[in-house]
N, C-alpha and C positions, 0 to 999 in steps of 0.2 A: 446361528447368526441370522437375523432377519434380512430378507432381501428388500432393497429400497429402490431398485430401478428395474427397467424392463430388460436390461442386460443380465440381471441376476447378480449384480455386484452388491455386496453389503457395504454399509457405511464405513466400516474400518478399512476395507479394501479400497474404497473410493478415496480415502484420505492417504493411505499408504502408497497407492498407485494412481495418482491424479491424472486426469486427462490433460491434454496439451494446454488448453486455456486455463484450467484450474492450476496447473503447475506454474504458469506465468503469474497468476494472482498470488500464489504462495510465495514466490520469489519477491514480488513487489511489496506485499504486506510484511513479510519477514524482514526485508531490508529496511523498510520504513521503521519497523519496531526496533531493529538493532541501532538505527540512527538515533531514535528517541532515547533508547537506553544509554547509549554513549553520551549523548548531550546531558542526560539527567545525572550521570556519574560525574561529569565535568561541571555540574551546577549551571548549565546553560539551557536547559529545557524550559525553564520558567524563570522570570526575573527575580522572584522573591522566595520561591518555595521549591522543595524537592518533591518529586512524585513518588508515591508508594504504589507500585504496580498491583500489589495485592488489594489495596484500597480502591484503586481505580477500577480494576476488573471485577471486583465484588460489589461495586457501587457503595463502598463504605462499610460493608458488613464485617469484613475481616480486619480492617485497619482504617485509619484516617487516610484519605486519598492524598492530602498534601500536608507537609510540615515546613515550617520556616527553615531557611538555609542554616541559620545560626544554631538551631537545636536538633536538626535532623541528622542522623548518621549518614556518612558518605556512601556506604554500601550496606545493604540488608539482604536477607535471604530472598525476598521477592524480586530483587534485581537479578539474582542468579537464575531464578525460575523463569522470569520474563525473557532474559537473554537466551536461555536454553530453548524455550518455546519458539522464539523468533528464529533462532539459528536452525532449529528443526524444520520450520517451514521452508527456509531457504534451501536446506539440504534436500528435503523431499522434492521441492520444485526442480532443483538442478539435476537431481538423479533422474527424474522423469524426462526433463529436457535433453539430457545427455543421451537418452535412448532413442531420441528422434533423429531423423535424417540430418537436419541442420546442426545438431549438437549445440553445445553451450556457446561456441563462437558465433554460430548462426543466430542464436538468441540475442546476443549483444549487438550484432550487426543489424538485426531487425528493429532494435530500439532506436537506432539512428536513421536507418534507411527504410522508410515505409511510406505508404500512401497517405497516412494522416499528416505527417510533417510536410510532405510535398503539397498537400492541399492548402497549406498556409498561404501559398503564393499563387494558387490556381484554382478556379472553380470548375475545372474540367470534369471532375468526378461528381459534381453537383454542389449546390449551395449548402445543403445540409452537412456535407462532409467538410466544407471549408469553415462554416460557422462552428461546427463541432471541434475541429482542430484548433481554432482560435480560443474556444472555451477551455479546452484542455491546457493549452499553453498559458493562458492568463491565470487559470486556477493554480497551476503548478508554480508559476513565477511569483504570484501573489504570496503563496505559502512560504516559499523559500526566502523571498526578499523580506517579508514581514518577520520571519524567524531570525534572519541575520540582523536586521536593523533593531529589533526590540527584544532579542533573546527570548522570544515567546513562541516556542515551537509547539507548546501544548496549551492551546487556548480555544475554548468553545466558539468564540466569536470568529476567530481566524478559520476554524474548521467549517463554520456555517457558510462563510463566503467561498472558500476554496472547494469544499465538497460539492456544493451546488454547481459551481462552474465545471468541475471535473465530471460530475454525474451527467450534466447536460451534454458535455463533450462526448462522453461515451455513448449516450443515447442517440445523439444526432449522427455520430459515426455509424452506429448500428443501423439507423434508419437509412443512411446513404448506402450502406452495404446491401441491405435488403432490397432497396429500390433498384440497384444495379443488377441484382440476381433475377429480378422479375422481368 
């Protein structure tokens, strides 16, 4: 196996035994994928079409990415593979988080009680942190509200807005954290 980091860990080992921050990303991305898969199975991920995960992930090479609700099967093999992949990400993330001091309960507690959400009401940690927190909140709320109102959880336009806001939120949060360490 080829070594890919200064610690001598190979790529497979880095995926199977993720770092603390990577494990959190695994849980978030996996949970988001499981939500999209469930909504797709219920016919609520897109207002008029069913998503073929094989088509989406292969950019149309393996299959058509979308089919009309009327003609598309309710469940296909790519649904099972996508659910297994997303479930695997969640399991890998939680396994790594469970080995930390705060464990899984501490992880869920940190989602609610952390400096980012407290920065929504106070600029004591810096303006970058406050603006970043608001960008995160607005991006997440926009995605959820738009998805609920228009049954449109899988839309490039919605992602274009929410992803930019969330990315700016994380970037400004990281900037604020690096300024506080300096």
